[in-house]
PyMOL CGO cylinders between C-alpha atoms (Angstrom):
from pymol import cmd
from pymol.cgo import CYLINDER

trace = [
    CYLINDER, -19.74, 22.90, 11.23, -16.84, 24.09, 9.09, 0.3, 1, 1, 1, 1, 1, 1,
    CYLINDER, -16.84, 24.09, 9.09, -17.70, 27.72, 9.83, 0.3, 1, 1, 1, 1, 1, 1,
    CYLINDER, -17.70, 27.72, 9.83, -17.59, 27.05, 13.56, 0.3, 1, 1, 1, 1, 1, 1,
    CYLINDER, -17.59, 27.05, 13.56, -14.23, 25.29, 13.28, 0.3, 1, 1, 1, 1, 1, 1,
    CYLINDER, -14.23, 25.29, 13.28, -12.80, 28.16, 11.24, 0.3, 1, 1, 1, 1, 1, 1,
    CYLINDER, -12.80, 28.16, 11.24, -13.96, 30.68, 13.83, 0.3, 1, 1, 1, 1, 1, 1,
    CYLINDER, -13.96, 30.68, 13.83, -12.44, 28.66, 16.68, 0.3, 1, 1, 1, 1, 1, 1,
    CYLINDER, -12.44, 28.66, 16.68, -9.13, 28.45, 14.79, 0.3, 1, 1, 1, 1, 1, 1,
    CYLINDER, -9.13, 28.45, 14.79, -8.91, 32.25, 14.96, 0.3, 1, 1, 1, 1, 1, 1,
    CYLINDER, -8.91, 32.25, 14.96, -8.31, 31.99, 18.71, 0.3, 1, 1, 1, 1, 1, 1,
    CYLINDER, -8.31, 31.99, 18.71, -7.02, 28.46, 19.37, 0.3, 1, 1, 1, 1, 1, 1,
    CYLINDER, -7.02, 28.46, 19.37, -3.78, 26.87, 18.23, 0.3, 1, 1, 1, 1, 1, 1,
    CYLINDER, -3.78, 26.87, 18.23, -5.28, 23.38, 18.28, 0.3, 1, 1, 1, 1, 1, 1,
    CYLINDER, -5.28, 23.38, 18.28, -8.96, 22.51, 18.23, 0.3, 1, 1, 1, 1, 1, 1,
    CYLINDER, -8.96, 22.51, 18.23, -10.38, 20.03, 20.73, 0.3, 1, 1, 1, 1, 1, 1,
    CYLINDER, -10.38, 20.03, 20.73, -12.03, 16.86, 19.50, 0.3, 1, 1, 1, 1, 1, 1,
    CYLINDER, -12.03, 16.86, 19.50, -15.40, 17.79, 18.03, 0.3, 1, 1, 1, 1, 1, 1,
    CYLINDER, -15.40, 17.79, 18.03, -18.29, 15.33, 18.08, 0.3, 1, 1, 1, 1, 1, 1,
    CYLINDER, -18.29, 15.33, 18.08, -21.38, 15.67, 15.91, 0.3, 1, 1, 1, 1, 1, 1,
    CYLINDER, -21.38, 15.67, 15.91, -24.24, 14.31, 18.00, 0.3, 1, 1, 1, 1, 1, 1,
    CYLINDER, -24.24, 14.31, 18.00, -28.00, 13.99, 18.14, 0.3, 1, 1, 1, 1, 1, 1,
    CYLINDER, -28.00, 13.99, 18.14, -29.89, 12.92, 21.23, 0.3, 1, 1, 1, 1, 1, 1,
    CYLINDER, -29.89, 12.92, 21.23, -32.93, 12.19, 19.09, 0.3, 1, 1, 1, 1, 1, 1,
    CYLINDER, -32.93, 12.19, 19.09, -31.15, 9.99, 16.55, 0.3, 1, 1, 1, 1, 1, 1,
    CYLINDER, -31.15, 9.99, 16.55, -28.37, 8.72, 18.79, 0.3, 1, 1, 1, 1, 1, 1,
    CYLINDER, -28.37, 8.72, 18.79, -25.76, 9.94, 16.31, 0.3, 1, 1, 1, 1, 1, 1,
    CYLINDER, -25.76, 9.94, 16.31, -22.27, 10.13, 17.77, 0.3, 1, 1, 1, 1, 1, 1,
    CYLINDER, -22.27, 10.13, 17.77, -23.07, 8.16, 20.91, 0.3, 1, 1, 1, 1, 1, 1,
    CYLINDER, -23.07, 8.16, 20.91, -20.66, 5.31, 20.26, 0.3, 1, 1, 1, 1, 1, 1,
    CYLINDER, -20.66, 5.31, 20.26, -17.90, 7.69, 19.19, 0.3, 1, 1, 1, 1, 1, 1,
    CYLINDER, -17.90, 7.69, 19.19, -18.20, 9.65, 22.44, 0.3, 1, 1, 1, 1, 1, 1,
    CYLINDER, -18.20, 9.65, 22.44, -18.28, 6.51, 24.59, 0.3, 1, 1, 1, 1, 1, 1,
    CYLINDER, -18.28, 6.51, 24.59, -15.20, 5.14, 22.83, 0.3, 1, 1, 1, 1, 1, 1,
    CYLINDER, -15.20, 5.14, 22.83, -13.40, 8.46, 23.31, 0.3, 1, 1, 1, 1, 1, 1,
    CYLINDER, -13.40, 8.46, 23.31, -14.24, 8.47, 27.04, 0.3, 1, 1, 1, 1, 1, 1,
    CYLINDER, -14.24, 8.47, 27.04, -13.12, 4.85, 27.45, 0.3, 1, 1, 1, 1, 1, 1,
    CYLINDER, -13.12, 4.85, 27.45, -9.84, 5.62, 25.70, 0.3, 1, 1, 1, 1, 1, 1,
    CYLINDER, -9.84, 5.62, 25.70, -9.26, 8.70, 27.87, 0.3, 1, 1, 1, 1, 1, 1,
    CYLINDER, -9.26, 8.70, 27.87, -9.94, 6.70, 31.03, 0.3, 1, 1, 1, 1, 1, 1,
    CYLINDER, -9.94, 6.70, 31.03, -7.51, 3.99, 29.90, 0.3, 1, 1, 1, 1, 1, 1,
    CYLINDER, -7.51, 3.99, 29.90, -4.83, 6.63, 29.28, 0.3, 1, 1, 1, 1, 1, 1,
    CYLINDER, -4.83, 6.63, 29.28, -5.47, 8.12, 32.71, 0.3, 1, 1, 1, 1, 1, 1,
    CYLINDER, -5.47, 8.12, 32.71, -5.05, 4.74, 34.36, 0.3, 1, 1, 1, 1, 1, 1,
    CYLINDER, -5.05, 4.74, 34.36, -1.76, 4.22, 32.51, 0.3, 1, 1, 1, 1, 1, 1,
    CYLINDER, -1.76, 4.22, 32.51, -0.46, 7.53, 33.88, 0.3, 1, 1, 1, 1, 1, 1,
    CYLINDER, -0.46, 7.53, 33.88, -1.47, 6.78, 37.49, 0.3, 1, 1, 1, 1, 1, 1,
]
cmd.load_cgo(trace, "trace")
């Protein structure tokens, strides 16, 4: 994962949020859902 982030930094000033996930194990599911909920709340605040 660190190698990927380092490669992306060569071209991007700021990296997007990166989620480590697994559909088999369910890893990262709650983190993604919380991120989406937070983004939706921010969008409603701007509207």
